[in-house]
N, C-alpha and C positions, 0 to 999 in steps of 0.2 A: 386597562389593556395597552394604552400607549407606553405605559412603563415596562411592560413585559416585551415589546416591540423593540423598544430602546436597548434593553438589557441584551436582547439577541443580537441587534445590530453592532453594539460595541464589542462584544465578544468575537462576533465574526471578522469585523474590520481588523482589530488589534491582532487577532491570531493570524489572519491571511497575511499581513504585512510583517509579523514577526518571524514567520517561518523561513524567509529567505535570509534573514539575519542570523538566526541561530543556526541555520545551515552552514553559512559561511564561517561562523565560530566553530561548530563542529569539525569542519574540514581543516581549518587552520590548526586546530589542537589534536587533530588526528584521530577524533572520535567517530570512527567509520565502522560500520557492520560489514565485514568482509565474508565474500561467499566461501564456503568449505566443502562444497560438494556433497554434504550430508543433509543438514536440515536448512543449510542457508544456501538457496540456489539461484539468488539473483547474479545478474551478468557481471556487475562492478560493485566496489565499495559503495555503501549509501551512509551518509550522515545519519545520526540517530539522537539528536537533541530535540525532536519535535514535541516531545512532552513538555519541554520548558515553554514553548510557544503556546501550548494549550492551556497551561497553567496561567500564563500572564494575561491571556485574553480573558479567561475566566474571572481572575482576580480584579483586573481593571474594569471590567463590567460591573461586577457586584460592587466594588468599591464605590462606584458612582451612582449606583441605583437602589442598593438595599440597605435597610436599616440596620445598624450595627448592634444587634442584641446578642446576649451571652452566647445562645445556641449558634448563632451565625459565625461569630468570632471563634467559637470552639471548633466548629466545623473547618473554618479556613486554616486555624493554626494547625490542626491534626492533619488535614491535606496537606499543608507545607511540609511538614515532618515526613510524610510519605514520599512526596515529591523529592526531597532530599536524599531520602533512603535510596530512591530509584536512581538519582544522579549519581550517588557514590558506587552505586552497583554498575552503572554504565561506564564509569571512568576506570573501575579497577576490578569489579567483581567481589562479590560478597558471598560468604558461605550461607547456604539455605537457613541455617539455624539463626544467624545474624539477622537476616532479613525478616524472619518470623518474630524475633524479639522486637526488632524496630517497628513492626507492624502493631504488635500488641501494645507498644508504648503510645503510638498515635491513637489507637482506639481508646486507650486509656484516658487520653486527653479528651477525646470527644464525648466519653461517658461522664467525665468530671464537669463537662459543660451542660449536662442534662439531657443528652441524645443518647438513648438506648432503646432496645425492644421493651415494651410494656405490656405484658399480658397479665390481667388482673388475676387469673386463676393461679399464677405462679408467684413465689416469694422474689424479692428483688435480686437475690444473688443468682437465681436461675435465669432471671431475664438478662442479667449482666453476663452471664456464661454463654447464653445463646446469642448476644450481640457480639462478643468476642470471636467465638468460633465461626459463625455465620459470616462476619465481616472479612476474617482472615481467608476462609474458604473463597469468597467472592472476588476479594483482592487479587488472589492468585490464579482464579479461573480467568480473569482478564488477562492476566500476564501470560497465560498459557495459551489463550486464543490468538494472540498476537503473532500469528506465524505467517501471515501473507498480506500482500498490499491492500491496504483499505478494509480489510477485515475486522479488526477490533474497533477501529474508529467508526465505521457505518454501522455496526451492530450497537455500539454505545450510543449513536446518534438516536436510533430508534428507541431504545431503552429509556433515554433521557426524555424524548419526546412523550411517551407514555408516562412517565413519572411527572411531567409536567400536567399533563391531562388529569391524572390522580390530585395533583395540588390545586388544580382549578375545581375539581369537583368537590374536594375537601374545604373549599374556601380558605386555602392555605396559600396566600399570595407570595409568601417567602420562599417555600418549596417550589412553587411554579417557577418563579424568577431564578432560582439557583439551577433547576432542571433546564431552564431555557438558555441561561448563560453557558451550561455545558453543551447543549445543542450547537450554539452560535460558535463556540470555540472550536468544537469538534468539526463543523462544517468549513471553518476556514482552514483547518488543518487538512481535511480530506482533499480538498482542492489539489494538494500537492502530493497527497499520499495515496489516491485512487491509482490503480494499476495502469502503467508502471509508475511506481512511486519514486518520488526524487528526494524523500526523507522519511525516516522511520520515527516512531514516538519513542521508542527504547522503553527500558524498565521503568524510567521516570514517568512515562506517559500512562503505560498500561496499569502500574500500580496505583497511580493517582486516580484513574478513571475507575478501577475497581473500588477504590475507597469512597469516592463520591458518590458513585451508583448505589452502593450498598448503604451508605449514610442517608441518602436521600429517600431509598426505600423504606429506611426504618421509620422516616418522619411521617409517612403516609398513614391514613385511616382507610382500612379496607373492609371492615364487617359491620358497617351501618346498616345494610339491607339484610344480611344472612351471615353466619359464622364461617361459611366455606369461602369468604372473602380472602382469609389468610393465605389463599394459593395464589393471589394475584401478584405480589412482587416475585414469586418464584417463576410464574409464567411470563412476566415482563422480562426478566433476566434469564429465561430458559435456555438461550442459545450458549453463553458461556458456562451455565451450570452444566448442560448436556455434554459440552466438551470435556469439562474436568471429570465427571463421572465416567465419561468413555475411556478418558486416557487412564484414570485410576485403575479402573476394571481390568482393562487390557493388560496393563504394565503388571498389575498384581498376579493375573492369571499367567502371565508368561514369565513370572519370577524377576521381573525388571525393575530397578529401583525407580519409585514414583518421582523422586526429585531429580532424576537425570534426563536430559532431553532424548526424545525418540521420535520416530514418526507415526505416533498414534492418533494424532488430532484428526478431527473428522475432516477438515479442509485437505490435509495431506493425503488422508485416503481417498477423497474425491479425485484428487490430482492424480493418484495412481490409476483411477479409472479413466484417466486422459481427459478429464474436465479442464477447460481452461480457467486460468485464475479469475478473469472477469466472470465467467459462469458461475464459478464457486462463490465468489463475493455476492454477485447479484442474487444468488439463491438463497444465500445466508441472510441477506438483507429481507428477502420475501417472507422467508421463515420467520424471522424476528419480528417483522410487521404484523403477520397474521397472527402469530401467538400473542404480541402485545395487545392487538384488537380484541382477541378473545378474552384475554386478562380483564381489559376494561369492561367488555360485556359481562364477565363473570360477577364483577363488583357491583352492578347495577341490576342485573336480571334476577327474576324470581329463582329461588333455590332449586327447583326441579330443572329449570333451563341451565343454571350455572352447574349442575352436576353433569349434565350431559356434555356441555362444552368443555368442562374440565377432563372428562374421560375421554373425549376425542383428541384433545391436545396431548394427553399423556400416552394414548395408544399410538399416535403419530411419532412421538419422540422414542417410544421403546422399538417401533417397527424400524425406523431409521437406524437406531443403535444396534439392533440385531443385524441389520443388511450390512452397516459399516464394519461391524466387528468380523465379518466373513470375508473382507478384503485381505489379500496377503500382501504384507509389507516386508521389504527388505530392512533388517535391522542395521542402524546407523552405528558408527563407530563408537 
């Protein structure tokens, strides 16, 4: 337990003190997110190299506390590739197709290190395909949810904390340590990113978070008590998954390209209902926490209770999705 606390503390301290440094670098390099009156509604240009600080805190913490096993090194190497992909996108912009190819290469590195979905009923190639498709979906879900101060970072803190609980439950100290390192680095960043934010994580941060959360979720064991445990990672990550499903469904129904920015995210729809940014962010944290606790309960509860909890969580998400889909949004440029 003391090693876990040290892992968290190192990530927290390193990231907290790195954020002002990378912020100054971003300002001097002109890496600023400028308001556009459309999707970007902040009052002044904001530096967006925060993802680099998150990565450095995470890397330093694990480098000093975790054993360098093949799977750990593979995860860190693949995560670094995703971070670099995001940095290039932040600096100049990449076509969606190039970003997907880069993500696929990083996932291939992770699979090569031995980390992929392993369902005994499926052949290896099916498990690998599920790994690739699922990780790409979640990587981009975290990218999509990063539309408001503190939203993506806070939701990721809660998801990482729940994955740490899963790691401890599975007697998997490496998974627990890596999850807690992510919690620490995100908390250090969130101090500067909670509304009103002084720095954004950028694509480097959101893509890195999506990769790490999906990779850590793959490493968990969820079906020791009953087979319904397979829903646990989906519930832990249900807020970004919900947002991407809502965005894709609404854009598809309206004939709007899925890969283009538009005000269809749940957070922006709540903003249209005159909710304040802080109210939206705190409500999202609450939903993520409640759904995460339900996920952990599903993993350990008898199957009949797990069915009821899963049904309640699913019904809640469906009702919220239908409610938000009725909000009339002005289409952006």
